[in-house]
N, C-alpha and C positions, 0 to 999 in steps of 0.2 A: 498481498492479502495475508491476513492472519490465519484463517481457517478455510477449509474447502467449502463450507456452507456459504461463505462470502461470495464465492464464484457464482453460485446460483442467484444470489441477490443482484449481482452486477449483470448477469446474463438477462435477467428480466427487463432491464432498461433498454436493451437493444442499442446502446450507445457505444459499446466497445467491441472492436473487431480485431483483437490482438491475442497475444499469448498471456497466460496467467502463470504466476509463481506463488505457491502457498508456502508461507514461512513456517507454519505449524505452531503458531502462537505469537505472543508479544513479549517484549522485555518486561519483566516484573521482578525487581529485586526482592520484594516481600515474599514472593512464591519461589524464590531461588532460580528464576529463569533469566539467564543472561544471553547475550548475542550468540555464544557458542552452542546454546541449546536449540537455536533456530536454524533454519535452512538458508542462512545468509551466504555461506561459502558456495553452495550450489547455485544460488542466484548470480553471484559474481562470475562463476564459471559459465553460466548460460549467456551472460552478457558479452562474451567473447564473439558471439555471432555478429558479423558485420551488418546484418540486415536490421538489427535493433538500433533505433535512434532515440527512443524515449522510454523512460521508466516512470510509470504512474504509481505513486505510493498510495495504497488504498487500505490503510489500517483504520481500526475503529477510532472514533473521536472521543477517546477517554484517555486517562493518564498513561496507561500502558501503551496504547496506540500512538500517542504523541511521542513518547520516549523512543519507541521503535522507529517512527518516521524520522525523528531527529538523527538517530544513529545511522539509519540507512542513507539519509541525505549526505552526511559526512563521509560515509564509505564510498558512495557512488559518485560524488562530485569530482573525483579524480579520474574518472573513466572517459570523460569527454562526451557523455550522453546528456540529453535534456532530461532533467529530473523534475517531475511535477507531483503535486499532491492534490487529492480531491478537494474541491472547494468547500468552504463552510456552507452551512445550510443543513447539514446533518446535525441532529441534536447532540450536544455534548453529553457523554455518559451513556449513550445508546450503542447498539450493535448494528452493523451494516445489514445483518440478516433480517432485521425488523423494519428497515426503512422502506418506504413505498417507492415505486418506480419513478414517479415525478421528482421526488427529492433526490434520489440517486442520479437521475438523468441531469438535473440541474447542477449537481455537484461535479459531474463529468464535464459539462459544458463550461463551468467556471473554474476549472483547475488552473493552477498558476505555477510558474517556475519556483523552485525552492533554492534559496541561496545556501551554499555549503559553507 
């Protein structure tokens, strides 16, 4: 997730019963935000827990969110975990915070594996 407010949006769906990791933003070269400014190292460290079998990438469906998802997919594909991304159905250019429960619920149900 990009921001802590996204956790609230996901919680409203009642579709996810796992752990969250908030990155603290998204990759945005225009704003000078690269992977090192996000909490990606902390995410990788948390994934050392043998109970974790899947990582769901839940970034905003905009340019920055897509760049972040692509970067994460490449970084996580070497860890032997199932890496999925929320399905489309969320409007491009919007924020997870403003999506309704039905749309977010369908996005969770339709998530798919991401090829690294």
